OpenMM code with the backbone's topology and positions (N, CA, C; nanometers):
from openmm import Vec3, app, unit

residues = "MET GLY LEU GLY TYR VAL PRO GLN GLU PRO PHE ARG VAL ASP GLY GLN ASP SER LEU PHE GLN ARG ARG GLN TYR ARG GLY THR ALA ARG ARG ARG GLY VAL GLY ASN ALA ALA GLN SER ARG ALA ARG GLY GLU TRP GLY GLU ARG ILE ALA CYS ARG TRP TYR GLU GLN HIS GLY TYR VAL VAL VAL ALA ARG ASN VAL ARG VAL GLY LYS GLY GLU ILE ASP PHE ILE ALA THR ARG LEU ASP VAL VAL VAL ILE GLY GLU VAL LYS ALA ARG ALA SER GLU THR PHE GLY SER PRO ALA GLU ALA MET THR GLN HIS LYS GLN ARG THR VAL ARG ARG ALA GLY VAL GLU TRP ALA ARG ALA ASN ASN ILE ALA TYR TRP GLN LEU ARG PHE ASP LEU VAL CYS ILE VAL GLY THR ARG ILE GLU VAL LEU PRO ASN ALA PHE".split()
positions = [
    Vec3(0.0650, -0.1099, -0.0137),
    Vec3(-0.0012, 0.0037, -0.0316),
    Vec3(0.0854, 0.1466, -0.0206),
    Vec3(0.0339, 0.2190, -0.0943),
    Vec3(0.1313, 0.3418, -0.0997),
    Vec3(0.0572, 0.4626, -0.0422),
    Vec3(0.0870, 0.5585, -0.0585),
    Vec3(-0.0024, 0.6914, -0.0020),
    Vec3(-0.0891, 0.7424, -0.0332),
    Vec3(-0.1144, 0.7143, -0.1703),
    Vec3(-0.2645, 0.7436, -0.2384),
    Vec3(-0.3547, 0.5953, -0.2306),
    Vec3(-0.3423, 0.5235, -0.1793),
    Vec3(-0.4311, 0.3453, -0.2048),
    Vec3(-0.5493, 0.4197, -0.1370),
    Vec3(-0.6616, 0.3800, -0.2094),
    Vec3(-0.8134, 0.3746, -0.1502),
    Vec3(-0.8563, 0.2655, -0.1723),
    Vec3(-0.8719, 0.2071, -0.0479),
    Vec3(-0.9659, 0.0927, -0.0562),
    Vec3(-1.0947, 0.0559, -0.1290),
    Vec3(-1.0929, -0.0462, -0.1671),
    Vec3(-1.2685, -0.0524, -0.2691),
    Vec3(-1.3564, -0.0596, -0.1682),
    Vec3(-1.3424, -0.1410, -0.0479),
    Vec3(-1.4625, -0.1301, 0.0418),
    Vec3(-1.4478, -0.0337, 0.1431),
    Vec3(-1.5891, 0.0011, 0.2076),
    Vec3(-1.5805, 0.0903, 0.3265),
    Vec3(-1.4939, 0.0144, 0.4138),
    Vec3(-1.4105, 0.1037, 0.4737),
    Vec3(-1.3296, 0.0667, 0.6150),
    Vec3(-1.4295, 0.0262, 0.7332),
    Vec3(-1.4132, -0.0903, 0.7759),
    Vec3(-1.5205, -0.1480, 0.8625),
    Vec3(-1.4173, -0.2728, 0.9574),
    Vec3(-1.4131, -0.2399, 1.0834),
    Vec3(-1.3477, -0.3598, 1.1649),
    Vec3(-1.4649, -0.4624, 1.1988),
    Vec3(-1.3973, -0.5953, 1.1865),
    Vec3(-1.4773, -0.7156, 1.1955),
    Vec3(-1.5548, -0.6936, 1.3021),
    Vec3(-1.6959, -0.7454, 1.3140),
    Vec3(-1.7886, -0.7624, 1.4220),
    Vec3(-1.8689, -0.6349, 1.4407),
    Vec3(-1.8413, -0.4996, 1.3709),
    Vec3(-1.9061, -0.4027, 1.4010),
    Vec3(-2.0218, -0.4057, 1.3620),
    Vec3(-2.1624, -0.3273, 1.4201),
    Vec3(-2.2730, -0.3113, 1.3418),
    Vec3(-2.2778, -0.1850, 1.2205),
    Vec3(-2.3309, -0.2021, 1.1211),
    Vec3(-2.3481, -0.1347, 1.0188),
    Vec3(-2.3989, 0.0164, 1.0576),
    Vec3(-2.4494, 0.0456, 1.1996),
    Vec3(-2.5004, 0.1688, 1.2109),
    Vec3(-2.3740, 0.2658, 1.2635),
    Vec3(-2.2283, 0.1790, 1.2993),
    Vec3(-2.1451, 0.2321, 1.3311),
    Vec3(-2.0985, 0.3632, 1.2710),
    Vec3(-2.1016, 0.3834, 1.1061),
    Vec3(-2.0723, 0.4767, 1.0562),
    Vec3(-2.1891, 0.5970, 1.0095),
    Vec3(-2.2897, 0.5472, 1.0814),
    Vec3(-2.4252, 0.6637, 1.0392),
    Vec3(-2.4107, 0.7570, 1.1753),
    Vec3(-2.5085, 0.8730, 1.1422),
    Vec3(-2.5267, 0.9180, 1.2657),
    Vec3(-2.6429, 0.8623, 1.3392),
    Vec3(-2.5952, 0.8741, 1.4670),
    Vec3(-2.6879, 0.8143, 1.5649),
    Vec3(-2.7911, 0.8765, 1.6277),
    Vec3(-2.7663, 1.0118, 1.6235),
    Vec3(-2.8832, 1.0963, 1.6882),
    Vec3(-2.9432, 1.2029, 1.5770),
    Vec3(-3.0935, 1.1908, 1.5531),
    Vec3(-3.1198, 1.2969, 1.4721),
    Vec3(-3.1851, 1.4289, 1.5490),
    Vec3(-3.2386, 1.4937, 1.4754),
    Vec3(-3.2752, 1.6138, 1.5442),
    Vec3(-3.1969, 1.7409, 1.5835),
    Vec3(-3.2676, 1.8347, 1.6583),
    Vec3(-3.1762, 1.9244, 1.7207),
    Vec3(-3.1927, 1.9410, 1.8839),
    Vec3(-3.0934, 1.9621, 1.9439),
    Vec3(-3.0646, 1.9560, 2.0944),
    Vec3(-3.1831, 2.0432, 2.1554),
    Vec3(-3.2172, 1.9440, 2.2908),
    Vec3(-3.3761, 2.0321, 2.3406),
    Vec3(-3.3180, 2.1563, 2.4289),
    Vec3(-3.4072, 2.2852, 2.4358),
    Vec3(-3.3380, 2.3911, 2.4889),
    Vec3(-3.4384, 2.3755, 2.6202),
    Vec3(-3.3463, 2.4196, 2.7508),
    Vec3(-3.3947, 2.4177, 2.8217),
    Vec3(-3.3961, 2.5440, 2.9098),
    Vec3(-3.5365, 2.5766, 2.9965),
    Vec3(-3.5517, 2.6770, 3.0375),
    Vec3(-3.6187, 2.8132, 2.9110),
    Vec3(-3.6635, 2.7475, 2.8393),
    Vec3(-3.6960, 2.8618, 2.7344),
    Vec3(-3.8782, 2.8660, 2.7167),
    Vec3(-3.9057, 2.7561, 2.7848),
    Vec3(-4.0659, 2.7647, 2.8190),
    Vec3(-4.0881, 2.6435, 2.7092),
    Vec3(-4.2398, 2.6100, 2.7141),
    Vec3(-4.2816, 2.5153, 2.6583),
    Vec3(-4.3877, 2.5983, 2.5727),
    Vec3(-4.3825, 2.5520, 2.4288),
    Vec3(-4.4770, 2.6469, 2.3448),
    Vec3(-4.6276, 2.5786, 2.3860),
    Vec3(-4.6507, 2.4727, 2.4406),
    Vec3(-4.8063, 2.4622, 2.4771),
    Vec3(-4.8617, 2.5316, 2.5881),
    Vec3(-4.7220, 2.5522, 2.6838),
    Vec3(-4.7660, 2.6218, 2.8035),
    Vec3(-4.7804, 2.7867, 2.7687),
    Vec3(-4.7078, 2.8064, 2.6662),
    Vec3(-4.7000, 3.0043, 2.6133),
    Vec3(-4.8596, 2.9809, 2.5453),
    Vec3(-4.9027, 2.8959, 2.4682),
    Vec3(-5.0250, 2.9155, 2.4013),
    Vec3(-5.1495, 2.9059, 2.5130),
    Vec3(-5.1456, 2.8508, 2.5993),
    Vec3(-5.2454, 2.8151, 2.6794),
    Vec3(-5.2625, 2.9534, 2.7551),
    Vec3(-5.1355, 3.0349, 2.8010),
    Vec3(-5.1170, 3.1221, 2.8726),
    Vec3(-5.1693, 3.2389, 2.7921),
    Vec3(-5.1850, 3.2403, 2.6782),
    Vec3(-5.2347, 3.3357, 2.5760),
    Vec3(-5.3687, 3.3079, 2.5816),
    Vec3(-5.4323, 3.2101, 2.5875),
    Vec3(-5.5554, 3.1768, 2.5535),
    Vec3(-5.6373, 3.2077, 2.7035),
    Vec3(-5.5614, 3.1729, 2.8181),
    Vec3(-5.6207, 3.2231, 2.9430),
    Vec3(-5.6200, 3.3886, 2.9476),
    Vec3(-5.5137, 3.4515, 2.8941),
    Vec3(-5.5043, 3.6045, 2.9304),
    Vec3(-5.6242, 3.6562, 2.7913),
    Vec3(-5.6718, 3.5977, 2.6810),
    Vec3(-5.7795, 3.6505, 2.6348),
    Vec3(-5.9173, 3.6341, 2.6939),
    Vec3(-5.9086, 3.4854, 2.7728),
    Vec3(-6.0452, 3.4983, 2.8325),
    Vec3(-6.0423, 3.5788, 2.9534),
    Vec3(-5.9588, 3.6279, 3.0275),
    Vec3(-5.9730, 3.7331, 3.1380),
    Vec3(-6.0111, 3.8648, 3.0874),
    Vec3(-5.9330, 3.8601, 2.9576),
    Vec3(-5.9514, 4.0333, 2.8815),
    Vec3(-6.0596, 4.0612, 2.8471),
    Vec3(-6.1371, 3.9612, 2.8131),
    Vec3(-6.2658, 3.9446, 2.7585),
    Vec3(-6.3749, 3.9725, 2.8435),
    Vec3(-6.3542, 3.9102, 2.9779),
    Vec3(-6.4496, 3.9233, 3.0732),
    Vec3(-6.3949, 4.0594, 3.1341),
    Vec3(-6.3159, 4.1237, 3.1530),
    Vec3(-6.3112, 4.2454, 3.1856),
    Vec3(-6.3721, 4.3740, 3.0754),
    Vec3(-6.3533, 4.3304, 2.9802),
    Vec3(-6.4594, 4.4225, 2.8975),
    Vec3(-6.6104, 4.3948, 2.9089),
    Vec3(-6.6326, 4.2830, 2.9216),
    Vec3(-6.7959, 4.2449, 2.9552),
    Vec3(-6.8303, 4.3001, 3.0813),
    Vec3(-6.7344, 4.3344, 3.1863),
    Vec3(-6.7781, 4.3662, 3.3225),
    Vec3(-6.7725, 4.5051, 3.3018),
    Vec3(-6.7382, 4.5541, 3.2219),
    Vec3(-6.7393, 4.6977, 3.1940),
    Vec3(-6.8176, 4.7675, 3.0877),
    Vec3(-6.9255, 4.6722, 3.0611),
    Vec3(-7.0140, 4.6974, 2.9505),
    Vec3(-6.9801, 4.7110, 2.8308),
    Vec3(-6.9321, 4.6222, 2.7755),
    Vec3(-6.8706, 4.6014, 2.6583),
    Vec3(-6.9430, 4.4759, 2.5915),
    Vec3(-6.9668, 4.4545, 2.4867),
    Vec3(-7.0159, 4.3299, 2.4219),
    Vec3(-6.9051, 4.3049, 2.3567),
    Vec3(-6.8306, 4.1299, 2.3772),
    Vec3(-6.7588, 4.1004, 2.3056),
    Vec3(-6.8046, 4.0247, 2.1652),
    Vec3(-6.7606, 4.0751, 2.0573),
    Vec3(-6.8134, 4.0289, 1.9633),
    Vec3(-6.7821, 3.9022, 1.8958),
    Vec3(-6.6313, 3.9260, 1.8867),
    Vec3(-6.5582, 3.7815, 1.8204),
    Vec3(-6.3902, 3.7875, 1.9019),
    Vec3(-6.3609, 3.6678, 1.8682),
    Vec3(-6.2690, 3.6342, 1.9189),
    Vec3(-6.1680, 3.5766, 1.8440),
    Vec3(-6.0186, 3.5858, 1.8359),
    Vec3(-5.9089, 3.4989, 1.7421),
    Vec3(-6.0110, 3.5352, 1.5849),
    Vec3(-6.0027, 3.6452, 1.5425),
    Vec3(-6.0218, 3.6485, 1.4199),
    Vec3(-5.9114, 3.6467, 1.3273),
    Vec3(-5.9035, 3.6010, 1.2274),
    Vec3(-5.7961, 3.5950, 1.1456),
    Vec3(-5.8716, 3.6462, 0.9939),
    Vec3(-5.7391, 3.7764, 0.9724),
    Vec3(-5.7901, 3.8474, 0.8657),
    Vec3(-5.6852, 3.9089, 0.7665),
    Vec3(-5.6459, 3.8520, 0.6575),
    Vec3(-5.5508, 3.8358, 0.5476),
    Vec3(-5.4591, 3.7852, 0.6560),
    Vec3(-5.3190, 3.8661, 0.6486),
    Vec3(-5.1945, 3.8211, 0.7395),
    Vec3(-5.2178, 3.8341, 0.8768),
    Vec3(-5.2957, 3.8833, 0.9227),
    Vec3(-5.2978, 3.9329, 1.1010),
    Vec3(-5.3978, 3.8437, 1.1699),
    Vec3(-5.4249, 3.8662, 1.2700),
    Vec3(-5.4844, 3.8150, 1.3802),
    Vec3(-5.5414, 3.9181, 1.5035),
    Vec3(-5.6531, 3.8968, 1.5167),
    Vec3(-5.6964, 4.0394, 1.6038),
    Vec3(-5.7622, 3.9065, 1.7393),
    Vec3(-5.7470, 3.9633, 1.8269),
    Vec3(-5.7520, 3.8706, 1.9652),
    Vec3(-5.8951, 3.8770, 2.0257),
    Vec3(-5.9830, 3.9882, 1.9999),
    Vec3(-6.0751, 3.9934, 2.0206),
    Vec3(-6.1310, 4.1184, 1.9829),
    Vec3(-6.2567, 4.1339, 1.9592),
    Vec3(-6.3420, 4.2325, 1.9244),
    Vec3(-6.4420, 4.2865, 1.9957),
    Vec3(-6.4733, 4.4078, 2.0454),
    Vec3(-6.5561, 4.4537, 2.1649),
    Vec3(-6.6192, 4.5707, 2.1179),
    Vec3(-6.7674, 4.6110, 2.1309),
    Vec3(-6.8163, 4.6916, 2.0932),
    Vec3(-6.9240, 4.7871, 2.2146),
    Vec3(-6.9042, 4.9040, 2.2369),
    Vec3(-6.9897, 4.9527, 2.3302),
    Vec3(-7.0191, 5.0895, 2.2484),
    Vec3(-7.1682, 5.1432, 2.2704),
    Vec3(-7.2459, 5.2384, 2.1934),
    Vec3(-7.1710, 5.2466, 2.0393),
    Vec3(-7.1282, 5.3621, 1.9929),
    Vec3(-7.0568, 5.3631, 1.8806),
    Vec3(-6.9047, 5.3345, 1.8512),
    Vec3(-6.8817, 5.2850, 1.9700),
    Vec3(-6.7029, 5.2182, 1.9417),
    Vec3(-6.6455, 5.0789, 1.9407),
    Vec3(-6.5649, 5.0766, 1.8350),
    Vec3(-6.5524, 4.9060, 1.8439),
    Vec3(-6.4207, 4.9113, 1.8958),
    Vec3(-6.3848, 4.8222, 1.9584),
    Vec3(-6.2509, 4.8070, 2.0189),
    Vec3(-6.2044, 4.6903, 1.9697),
    Vec3(-6.0800, 4.7026, 1.8998),
    Vec3(-5.9761, 4.6060, 1.8500),
    Vec3(-5.8736, 4.5882, 1.9522),
    Vec3(-5.8720, 4.4783, 2.0207),
    Vec3(-5.7886, 4.4466, 2.1118),
    Vec3(-5.6886, 4.3438, 2.0961),
    Vec3(-5.5533, 4.3842, 2.1494),
    Vec3(-5.4619, 4.2671, 2.1328),
    Vec3(-5.4226, 4.2578, 2.2819),
    Vec3(-5.3868, 4.1336, 2.3179),
    Vec3(-5.3469, 4.0522, 2.4804),
    Vec3(-5.2392, 4.0269, 2.4696),
    Vec3(-5.1640, 4.0726, 2.5834),
    Vec3(-4.9831, 4.0245, 2.5807),
    Vec3(-4.9747, 3.9604, 2.7264),
    Vec3(-4.9782, 3.8353, 2.7444),
    Vec3(-4.9637, 3.7934, 2.9160),
    Vec3(-4.8554, 3.7164, 2.9054),
    Vec3(-4.7928, 3.7366, 3.0230),
    Vec3(-4.6956, 3.6721, 3.0841),
    Vec3(-4.6751, 3.6438, 3.1983),
    Vec3(-4.6234, 3.5505, 3.2612),
    Vec3(-4.6299, 3.4975, 3.3692),
    Vec3(-4.5241, 3.6003, 3.4585),
    Vec3(-4.4055, 3.6595, 3.4197),
    Vec3(-4.3531, 3.7605, 3.5116),
    Vec3(-4.2687, 3.8726, 3.3944),
    Vec3(-4.2289, 3.9380, 3.4652),
    Vec3(-4.1671, 4.0705, 3.4062),
    Vec3(-4.0366, 4.0286, 3.3595),
    Vec3(-3.9817, 3.9036, 3.3751),
    Vec3(-3.8310, 3.8751, 3.3689),
    Vec3(-3.7824, 3.9308, 3.2461),
    Vec3(-3.8537, 3.9134, 3.1343),
    Vec3(-3.7919, 3.9561, 3.0104),
    Vec3(-3.8603, 4.0601, 2.9345),
    Vec3(-3.8846, 4.1327, 3.0334),
    Vec3(-3.9694, 4.3231, 2.9857),
    Vec3(-4.1117, 4.2872, 2.9950),
    Vec3(-4.1822, 4.4092, 2.9744),
    Vec3(-4.3097, 4.4168, 3.0306),
    Vec3(-4.3430, 4.3692, 2.9284),
    Vec3(-4.5185, 4.3443, 2.8764),
    Vec3(-4.5818, 4.2955, 2.8085),
    Vec3(-4.5779, 4.3970, 2.6945),
    Vec3(-4.6108, 4.5072, 2.7375),
    Vec3(-4.6145, 4.6453, 2.6440),
    Vec3(-4.5086, 4.6353, 2.5412),
    Vec3(-4.3946, 4.6109, 2.5848),
    Vec3(-4.2612, 4.6248, 2.5402),
    Vec3(-4.2510, 4.5359, 2.3931),
    Vec3(-4.3181, 4.4333, 2.4199),
    Vec3(-4.3399, 4.3432, 2.2856),
    Vec3(-4.4219, 4.3467, 2.2174),
    Vec3(-4.5359, 4.4469, 2.1911),
    Vec3(-4.6188, 4.5259, 2.1054),
    Vec3(-4.5141, 4.6319, 2.0179),
    Vec3(-4.4464, 4.5333, 1.9178),
    Vec3(-4.3331, 4.6178, 1.8425),
    Vec3(-4.4110, 4.6854, 1.7400),
    Vec3(-4.3573, 4.7690, 1.6708),
    Vec3(-4.4112, 4.8619, 1.5546),
    Vec3(-4.5058, 4.7663, 1.4442),
    Vec3(-4.4061, 4.6534, 1.3812),
    Vec3(-4.4489, 4.5735, 1.3250),
    Vec3(-4.5880, 4.4887, 1.3751),
    Vec3(-4.5775, 4.4704, 1.4830),
    Vec3(-4.7308, 4.3960, 1.5314),
    Vec3(-4.8502, 4.4911, 1.5341),
    Vec3(-4.7898, 4.6166, 1.5982),
    Vec3(-4.8827, 4.6921, 1.5963),
    Vec3(-4.9238, 4.7527, 1.4410),
    Vec3(-4.8417, 4.7305, 1.3534),
    Vec3(-4.8952, 4.7875, 1.2045),
    Vec3(-4.9997, 4.6437, 1.1496),
    Vec3(-4.9695, 4.5394, 1.1791),
    Vec3(-5.0399, 4.4131, 1.1267),
    Vec3(-5.1584, 4.4076, 1.1943),
    Vec3(-5.1856, 4.4230, 1.3499),
    Vec3(-5.3041, 4.4554, 1.4009),
    Vec3(-5.3747, 4.5425, 1.3403),
    Vec3(-5.3506, 4.6755, 1.3138),
    Vec3(-5.4099, 4.7751, 1.2578),
    Vec3(-5.4557, 4.7449, 1.1450),
    Vec3(-5.3619, 4.6768, 1.0141),
    Vec3(-5.4383, 4.6556, 0.8782),
    Vec3(-5.5452, 4.5288, 0.9390),
    Vec3(-5.5482, 4.4883, 1.0307),
    Vec3(-5.6201, 4.3614, 0.9936),
    Vec3(-5.7617, 4.4133, 1.0736),
    Vec3(-5.7623, 4.5103, 1.1730),
    Vec3(-5.8804, 4.5826, 1.2266),
    Vec3(-5.9427, 4.6590, 1.1213),
    Vec3(-5.8587, 4.7453, 1.0300),
    Vec3(-5.9572, 4.8072, 0.9309),
    Vec3(-6.0049, 4.7159, 0.7938),
    Vec3(-5.9388, 4.5983, 0.7685),
    Vec3(-5.9679, 4.5070, 0.6767),
    Vec3(-6.1159, 4.4629, 0.7401),
    Vec3(-6.0883, 4.4318, 0.8557),
    Vec3(-6.2377, 4.3744, 0.9445),
    Vec3(-6.3453, 4.4724, 0.9007),
    Vec3(-6.3197, 4.6246, 0.9701),
    Vec3(-6.4187, 4.6986, 0.9685),
    Vec3(-6.4722, 4.7070, 0.8498),
    Vec3(-6.3777, 4.6918, 0.7166),
    Vec3(-6.4476, 4.7277, 0.5744),
    Vec3(-6.5377, 4.6267, 0.5310),
    Vec3(-6.4909, 4.5033, 0.5825),
    Vec3(-6.5424, 4.3631, 0.5564),
    Vec3(-6.6899, 4.3945, 0.6312),
    Vec3(-6.7372, 4.4432, 0.7417),
    Vec3(-6.8301, 4.4414, 0.8057),
    Vec3(-6.9041, 4.5444, 0.7656),
    Vec3(-6.8560, 4.6451, 0.7029),
    Vec3(-6.9719, 4.7789, 0.6941),
    Vec3(-6.9318, 4.8507, 0.8284),
    Vec3(-6.8120, 4.8598, 0.8861),
    Vec3(-6.8209, 4.9535, 0.9708),
    Vec3(-6.8026, 5.0904, 0.9592),
    Vec3(-6.8164, 5.1616, 0.9058),
    Vec3(-6.8033, 5.3253, 0.8501),
    Vec3(-6.8004, 5.3995, 0.9598),
    Vec3(-6.9517, 5.3949, 0.9987),
    Vec3(-6.9255, 5.5238, 1.0727),
    Vec3(-6.8948, 5.4839, 1.2310),
    Vec3(-6.8648, 5.3798, 1.3000),
    Vec3(-6.8183, 5.3360, 1.4108),
    Vec3(-6.6853, 5.3963, 1.4037),
    Vec3(-6.6345, 5.4251, 1.5415),
    Vec3(-6.5001, 5.4702, 1.5924),
    Vec3(-6.4374, 5.3558, 1.5782),
    Vec3(-6.3210, 5.3474, 1.5646),
    Vec3(-6.2227, 5.2324, 1.5870),
    Vec3(-6.1338, 5.2484, 1.6750),
    Vec3(-6.1430, 5.1722, 1.8029),
    Vec3(-5.9957, 5.2137, 1.8675),
    Vec3(-5.9080, 5.0926, 1.9422),
    Vec3(-5.7815, 5.0645, 1.9266),
    Vec3(-5.7213, 4.9595, 1.9337),
    Vec3(-5.6617, 4.9568, 2.0582),
    Vec3(-5.7003, 4.8501, 2.1208),
    Vec3(-5.6395, 4.8691, 2.2812),
    Vec3(-5.5396, 4.7638, 2.3437),
    Vec3(-5.4565, 4.7627, 2.3912),
    Vec3(-5.3645, 4.6758, 2.4108),
    Vec3(-5.3922, 4.6552, 2.6240),
    Vec3(-5.3948, 4.4717, 2.5998),
    Vec3(-5.4313, 4.4462, 2.7558),
    Vec3(-5.3086, 4.3729, 2.7609),
    Vec3(-5.2186, 4.4293, 2.8940),
    Vec3(-5.1264, 4.3575, 2.9300),
    Vec3(-5.1455, 4.2769, 3.0993),
    Vec3(-5.1096, 4.1500, 3.0680),
    Vec3(-5.1117, 4.0387, 3.1855),
    Vec3(-5.0055, 4.0295, 3.2322),
    Vec3(-4.9954, 4.0390, 3.3448),
    Vec3(-4.8593, 3.9919, 3.4340),
    Vec3(-4.9102, 3.9029, 3.5410),
    Vec3(-4.8881, 3.7724, 3.5423),
    Vec3(-4.9526, 3.7042, 3.6730),
    Vec3(-5.0970, 3.6731, 3.6793),
    Vec3(-5.1391, 3.7617, 3.7402),
    Vec3(-5.2756, 3.8006, 3.7663),
    Vec3(-5.3446, 3.9319, 3.7280),
    Vec3(-5.2246, 4.0197, 3.7668),
    Vec3(-5.2260, 4.1887, 3.7316),
    Vec3(-5.2832, 4.2197, 3.5932),
    Vec3(-5.3867, 4.2854, 3.5747),
    Vec3(-5.4319, 4.3348, 3.4687),
    Vec3(-5.4319, 4.4709, 3.4240),
    Vec3(-5.3672, 4.5135, 3.2901),
    Vec3(-5.3606, 4.6596, 3.2820),
    Vec3(-5.4182, 4.6829, 3.1558),
    Vec3(-5.5342, 4.7703, 3.1226),
    Vec3(-5.5669, 4.7920, 2.9843),
    Vec3(-5.5465, 4.9316, 2.9376),
    Vec3(-5.4884, 4.9123, 2.8279),
    Vec3(-5.4208, 5.0541, 2.7543),
    Vec3(-5.5092, 5.0822, 2.6488),
    Vec3(-5.5934, 5.1759, 2.6749),
    Vec3(-5.7043, 5.2212, 2.5656),
    Vec3(-5.6207, 5.3078, 2.4638),
    Vec3(-5.6579, 5.3179, 2.3382),
    Vec3(-5.6044, 5.3923, 2.2200),
    Vec3(-5.4194, 5.3486, 2.2184),
    Vec3(-5.3942, 5.2671, 2.2731),
    Vec3(-5.2365, 5.1981, 2.2701),
    Vec3(-5.1998, 5.2302, 2.1550),
    Vec3(-5.2300, 5.1976, 2.0328),
    Vec3(-5.1539, 5.2463, 1.9270),
    Vec3(-5.2801, 5.2848, 1.7990),
] * unit.nanometer
topology = app.Topology()
chain = topology.addChain("A")
for resn in residues:
    res = topology.addResidue(resn, chain)
    for name in ("N", "CA", "C"):
        topology.addAtom(name, app.Element.getBySymbol(name[0]), res)
């Protein structure tokens, strides 16, 4: 055998399994401490229920929840007199990673605003006043920011 010798057969020690030369582990590593997507989704749904209950206790009628319009989603729509409230809910277990209001980026605001206007056009809400509220829930504390964006 010289320096440039290439064996015809794959190199394998006698008695080894054929799995020896393949990848043993598939997929990505699990992240720890980030949280579970199912828990996050459940907290979001819980926050939406709390927000809708708050609006109903303050004289609003919740018309719809989780409305998909175009590329956006509206968490809830509530009405009172001639005001239509397009609501976005941000629920967090704690303020470890910042307040929920800080999570409402300009891109998210634009997406919710466009979805709200599209919904109003589709439902002939021309003479009603549209208001975009942000509901921040941290733990069990609720804070409603009317005309947030």
